[in-house]
Phi, psi and omega in degrees: 000327179298316179296322177297316180295320178298315179302312180298316181295319178296314178300314181297310182298316180300313182291323178295318178295314180299314180296318178299315178297318179295318178297319179295323184278318189240351184078192186251099173225028187300313183295316180298315179297317182302308184282331176294320178295322177298314181294334181285350180054050175240181184293325176296322176296321177297317178298316179299318179295318176300312179299319179297327175297316176298318177298320178296315178297318179298321179294314179298319178298312181301318180294317179297313181305326182259021173057031177053035177294154183306321180295324179293320176294323181293324182269357182303323176299328176298319178291318183295321184251351184271339176063215184302318179303318182286313183296315180294321178297317178299311181293322176298317178300317178295323186289340181259002177289151178301136179077013183294135169210168186296326177299313181293321180296311186282322186265337184092160185296330182284339183253347187271011183290000000 
């Protein structure tokens, strides 16, 4: 579990630093650039569409893991558009709960019995 937490922390810190530097240098035009590249039918657009698929799967997993409870549905846009910062923070939070193990983290408390 320690190695998993370290991986999550490294991913989170790296992306936050990279994003901060990008915001300082270029400002915030991320959404426009993201969808413009997809519409342009180029390799960057293909990567963005592929990445959006991963975000969609991560969002669907989080909602399923939490039995589609209203709060899970309410935070789903954060997962869909928040990427690694949201997912790693969520997983780090789950990993430090009492009795945390990978079955409980991945399946949720109702399925990990």
